[in-house]
C-alpha positions, 0 to 999 in steps of 0.5 A: 500500500501507499500512504501520502500525506501533504502538509504545507510545502512537504509531501511524505510518502510511505510505502508498504511492501509485502515481502515475507508476510501478507495481511488477511483481509476479508474480500480482498486477496493479498500476496507477498513477494516470497510467494514467488521468489526470495528477495534480498531486502537491500536489493529490493530497497536499492531497486525501489530507490532507483525507480523513485529517482527515475520517476522524480526526474520525469515530466508530470504528464509522463508520470500521469500517463503511466499512473493511468496505464497502471491504475485500477478503478479509473472510470469506476465507482469507488467509495470515498468517505462512505459516498459513491464516487467515480474515480476520474483520474489524476490532476496535474498537481497529483490529486485524485479527481473524483466526481460525485455525479455533479461536481469534480473534487480533488482529493489529497492523501485520503483513503478510497475503496474500490 
């Protein structure tokens, strides 16, 4: 999972990767990397940093396009704060764009459920 928090001029990103264990969640399948291969944590972290550095150096439009290529739930109904919404996409400043049927809203650092 990914947790993004925004405060003033700072963004803090937390990334959880299931390596050795995967949580059991009702109605939501989970996996761990060790189900498929054994991974050295230092190697995994090194590759993660390389990829993060790569994407940080890319133009925002390239990042948004790649996000859209990989995102699950775009143009589908999701739950946001117990309301049915449509996940529209990602804004130019990185916010999720949701639509409540009438208005688009931008969401930063909030939880949505598919």
